[in-house]
C-alpha positions in Angstrom: -78.2 -18.9 -1.2 -81.4 -17.0 -1.9 -81.9 -13.8 0.0 -84.8 -14.1 2.5 -87.8 -12.1 1.4 -88.0 -8.7 2.9 -90.3 -8.4 5.8 -93.1 -5.9 5.6 -92.5 -2.9 7.8 -94.0 -3.3 11.3 -97.0 -1.2 12.0 -97.2 0.0 15.6 -100.5 0.5 17.3 -101.4 3.9 18.8 -100.8 2.6 22.4 -97.3 1.3 21.3 -96.4 4.6 19.7 -97.4 6.5 22.9 -95.6 4.0 25.1 -92.4 4.5 23.1 -92.8 8.3 23.3 -93.4 8.2 27.1 -90.3 6.0 27.6 -88.2 9.1 27.1 -89.0 11.1 30.2 -85.8 13.3 29.7 -87.5 15.2 26.9 -90.3 16.2 29.4 -88.0 17.0 32.3 -87.9 20.8 32.0 -91.7 21.0 31.5 -92.4 18.7 34.4 -90.0 20.7 36.7 -92.0 23.8 35.7 -95.4 22.2 36.3 -94.2 20.9 39.7 -93.0 24.4 40.8 -96.3 25.9 39.6 -98.3 23.4 41.5 -97.1 24.7 44.8 -98.4 28.3 44.5 -101.5 27.1 42.6 -102.6 24.8 45.4 -101.9 27.6 47.9 -104.0 30.0 46.0 -106.9 27.7 45.3 -107.1 25.5 48.4 -106.2 25.3 52.0 -104.0 22.3 51.4 -102.6 20.1 54.1 -100.1 17.3 53.5 -99.9 14.8 56.3 -97.4 11.9 56.7 -94.6 13.3 54.6 -92.2 11.4 56.8 -93.5 8.2 55.2 -92.2 9.2 51.7 -89.4 6.8 50.8 -86.2 8.4 49.4 -85.7 5.7 46.7 -87.7 3.4 44.5 -89.1 1.3 43.1 -92.4 2.6 44.5 -96.0 2.1 43.4 -98.0 5.1 44.7 -101.7 4.4 44.9 -104.6 6.6 46.0 -108.4 6.8 46.0 -109.9 8.6 42.9 -112.7 10.9 43.8 -111.7 14.0 41.8 -110.2 15.1 38.5 -107.6 17.0 40.5 -106.2 13.8 42.1 -103.3 13.3 39.6 -102.2 16.9 40.1 -102.3 16.3 43.9 -99.8 13.5 43.4 -97.5 15.8 41.4 -97.7 18.4 44.2 -97.0 15.7 46.9 -94.2 13.8 45.2 -90.6 14.8 46.0 -89.3 12.6 43.2 -90.0 12.4 39.4 -93.2 10.4 39.1 -94.7 8.6 36.1 -98.4 7.8 35.7 -100.7 5.2 34.1 -104.3 6.2 33.5 -107.3 6.0 31.3 -106.7 7.1 27.7 -110.2 8.6 27.7 -111.8 10.4 30.6 -115.5 10.6 30.1 -117.1 13.5 31.9 -113.9 15.3 32.6 -113.9 19.1 31.9 -111.7 19.9 29.0 -109.3 22.0 31.1 -108.6 19.1 33.4 -107.0 17.2 30.5 -104.3 19.9 29.9 -102.0 19.0 32.7 -102.0 15.2 32.1 -101.3 16.0 28.4 -98.4 18.3 29.3 -97.0 16.0 32.0 -97.3 12.9 29.9 -98.6 9.5 31.1 -99.0 5.9 29.9 -102.5 5.5 28.6 -104.6 2.5 29.4 -107.0 1.8 26.6 -110.1 0.2 28.0 -111.2 -3.1 26.4 -107.7 -3.9 25.1 -106.1 -5.4 28.1 -103.8 -2.4 28.2 -100.7 -4.6 27.8 -98.5 -1.9 26.2 -99.1 0.6 29.0 -98.7 -2.0 31.7 -95.5 -3.3 30.2 -94.1 0.3 30.2 -95.2 0.8 33.8 -93.6 -2.5 34.8 -90.3 -1.3 33.2 -90.4 2.0 35.2 -90.7 0.1 38.4 -88.1 -2.5 37.6 -85.7 0.3 36.8 -86.3 1.7 40.3 -88.8 4.4 39.3 -91.9 5.9 40.9 -95.3 5.2 39.4 -98.6 6.7 40.4 -102.0 5.1 39.7 -105.5 5.0 41.0 -106.6 1.4 41.4 -110.4 2.1 41.2 -109.9 3.0 37.5 -112.1 6.2 37.5 -113.7 8.8 39.7 -117.4 8.1 39.2 -118.1 8.1 43.0 -116.8 9.7 46.1 -116.6 6.6 48.2 -113.9 3.9 48.0 -114.7 1.1 45.5 -113.1 -2.2 44.6 -110.0 -1.9 42.5 -109.3 -3.0 38.9 -106.5 -5.6 38.8 -103.8 -3.3 37.4 -102.2 -2.2 40.6 -101.9 -5.7 42.1 -100.6 -7.0 38.8 -97.8 -4.4 38.7 -97.0 -4.9 42.3 -96.5 -8.6 41.9 -94.6 -8.3 38.6 -92.2 -5.6 39.7 -91.6 -6.4 43.4 -92.1 -2.7 44.2 -93.3 -1.5 47.5 -96.6 0.2 47.7 -97.3 3.7 49.1 -101.0 4.3 50.0 -102.3 7.9 49.8 -105.7 9.2 50.9 -107.1 12.2 49.0 -110.1 14.2 50.2 -111.6 17.6 49.9 -110.6 18.0 46.3 -114.2 17.6 45.0 -115.1 20.8 46.8 -112.3 23.0 45.3 -114.1 24.6 42.4 -117.6 24.8 44.0 -115.9 26.6 46.9 -114.1 29.0 44.6 -117.5 29.8 43.1 -118.4 31.2 46.5 -115.0 33.0 46.9 -113.7 30.5 49.4 -110.8 28.1 49.4 -111.7 24.5 50.2 -109.8 22.4 52.8 -108.0 19.6 50.9 -106.0 16.8 52.5 -103.3 14.6 51.2 -102.7 11.9 53.8 -99.6 9.6 53.2 -99.5 6.2 54.7 -96.6 3.9 55.4 -95.1 1.8 52.5 -95.9 -1.9 52.6 -95.2 -5.0 50.5 -93.7 -6.3 48.3 -96.1 -9.0 47.1 -95.8 -12.0 45.0 -98.4 -14.2 43.1 -98.0 -17.7 41.7 -99.9 -20.0 39.5 -102.0 -18.9 36.6 -105.6 -18.5 35.5 -108.3 -18.2 38.1 -106.0 -19.1 40.9 -103.6 -16.2 40.1 -106.5 -13.8 39.6 -107.8 -14.7 43.1 -104.4 -13.8 44.5 -104.4 -10.5 42.7 -107.9 -9.7 43.9 -106.8 -10.4 47.5 -103.7 -8.1 47.1 -106.0 -5.5 45.6 -108.2 -5.6 48.6 -105.2 -5.2 50.9 -104.2 -2.1 48.9 -107.7 -0.6 49.2 -107.9 -1.3 52.9 -104.6 0.6 53.4 -106.0 3.6 51.5 -109.3 3.3 53.4 -107.4 3.8 56.7 -106.3 7.2 55.4 -109.8 8.5 54.6 -112.6 9.8 56.8 -114.9 7.0 58.0 -117.8 8.1 55.7 -115.7 7.9 52.6 -114.4 4.3 53.1 -117.3 2.8 51.1 -116.8 -0.9 50.5 -113.9 -1.0 52.9 -115.7 0.5 55.9 -116.1 -1.5 59.1 -119.6 0.0 59.4 -122.2 -2.1 57.6 -124.4 1.0 57.0 -121.6 2.7 55.1 -120.9 -0.4 53.1 -124.7 -0.7 52.3 -124.8 3.0 51.2 -121.9 2.3 48.8 -123.8 -0.6 47.1 -123.8 -0.1 43.4 -120.7 2.1 43.2 -118.6 -1.0 42.6 -120.1 -1.4 39.1 -117.4 -0.4 36.6 -119.0 2.0 34.1 -116.9 0.9 31.2 -116.8 -2.8 31.8 -118.3 -3.6 28.4 -116.7 -0.7 26.4 -113.6 -0.9 24.1 -111.3 1.7 22.9 -113.2 4.5 21.2 -116.6 3.6 22.6 -116.0 5.4 25.9 -115.8 8.8 24.3 -118.8 8.2 22.1 -120.9 7.5 25.3 -120.1 10.9 26.9 
């Protein structure tokens, strides 16, 4: 018998390489422990932080932790809040973010969503985290270009239905004022408000029918977050028509027509 021709070596894409690296959280465990411990005095020194609803934190996973995204500080607030090891998915590029705000996500490690690519690798890794009973944090709006609640991208509802994980809603507010207040030698009041877990969800079918189900689940997720925010910040999920009207235009996703690499060039 003839030997089968040798297969050419497989070339991994950058997202696949990073996914493989991030699937080994044990190598980051000591650094993450240190960052978690440092977050406690850091928030005390820089803010007047209040965490509400800690009794709603589940003791075990799988759990999808979702929150509004108004500030670059939001992921660090999740680290400060979480009593368990938490993984993240988030944008590979963060246009407009000050350079220093990228340090902690880099050190902590997260699964990068490359815009314009479908983000299949990162979503696959996130799904595995949840299916293995882990804790995953994400911000369904997909960016922090406004300070009112906006419609979600489909990632959170997709992961919720694929993994069967419960969802923990979190409202974050006051963090946009942290550094302006420090410029005036004051500490801003910042709130982390934790809601009650809900779900799980399922979706059936395919194509447009399935997408409609995901959009409906996404709206349920955002309404749960809205209940944890002050009335004026609820944006598209407010019961007040005037607040919804004031939020008009914020639902436009700034990077809808961008692909990997173009986001950074547009900064």
